N, C-alpha and C positions, 0 to 999 in steps of 0.2 A: 117343594122338591129340592133336594140337595144339589149343590153345584159340583161339577167335576173339577178335578185339579189338572186334568190333561190340557196341554196347550193345543191350540188349533194348528192344523197342518196346512201349509199353503198348497193350493191346488195347482196341478200342471194342466196346461191347456194346449191342445193341438192346433196348428194353423192349417191353412188350405193345402200346404205342401206335405202335410203329414208329419212335420217336425213337432216335437213336443217341447214347448218353451216353458221354463219356470217363471212364475210371476215374480215381479220385483220384490224388494224388501218391504215387508208389511209391518214390521215391528217398529220400535222407537228409532228415531234418527240418532246416528252416532254423534257423540259430543265432539267438540272441536279438537280436544286432546286425543281422542281415539282416532280420528281421521288423520291427524298429524303424525301420530305414532305409526299407523299403518303405512303411510306414505314414506316415512323415514326408513322403516324396516325394509321395504322393497328396494329402495335405492342403496341401502347399506349392503344388502345381500348381493346385489348386482356388482357393487364395487369390490366387495370382499371375495367374491367367487372367482375373480380373475387371478391367474397365477402371476407371480412377479416376473418382470422383464428388465433387462438391462437398459432398454430405451426409457422406460418410466423412471428408473433409478437415475439415469443421466439427466432427464428433464428436471427432476426434483433437485439434483445437485446443482444444475445450472441456475435454477431459481435462487437457491441459497447463495451461490457464488455471486450472482448479480446483486443480491441484497448486501452481501459483504462489500462489494465494490462501491455501492452507493454509500454505505456507512463509512468506508475508508475515505472516499473522496470528499464527503461532507465534513469529515473531521470529527465524527462522533466520539472517537476514542481518545481525542486530545493530542494526537500526533499528526504532524504534517508530513505526508509522503508524496512522492512524485507519482505521476500517472503510470509510468512504466513499472515502478515498484508495486503499485496496487494491482496492476494487470497480472504481474508475475505471481503475486500472492493469491489472486483469485483463480488463476489457472491451477496452481498447486492445490487450492481448496477444492476445485472441481474434481481433480484427480483423486483427492482424498475422500471427498463426500460420496462419490459414485458407488464404490463398493460397500460403504457403510449403509447407504440407502437401500441397496439390493439385499444385503443381509437382513436389515430390519424388515423389509417387505416380505422376504421369505419366511422369517420368524412369525410375523403376524398371519401370513397365509396358512402356514402349518398349524398354528394354534386355532385358527378359524375352522380348518378342516377337522381337527380333533374334536372341537366342541360340537360341530355339526354331526359328526359320526356318533358321539356320545348321546346327543339328543334324539337321534334316529333309533338308537338301540333300545 
């Protein structure tokens, strides 16, 4: 007798409360790469779906200004500066970085929405 090419369908089973529950996954186990990609995609979508905010832009700018302060005070750039000069420079950098971070976030968010809309269409 010839074998059929149709795949088996998983059965749905009802429980005592009358709810129909689908059986668990019966096929092959997903590979490590497949599970990793699925996990990353979910977190990426959650992160990208948030609209940009000035608070997040300020926090990013504060982090970069803090790193700049550390690099200046350690003397990575080869110049010795006083603490007050480095603080003034970092405050200026914070004021400069915040709008740049907001514009960058809004650009990435708009591009994400456009791609998502094109994939849904």
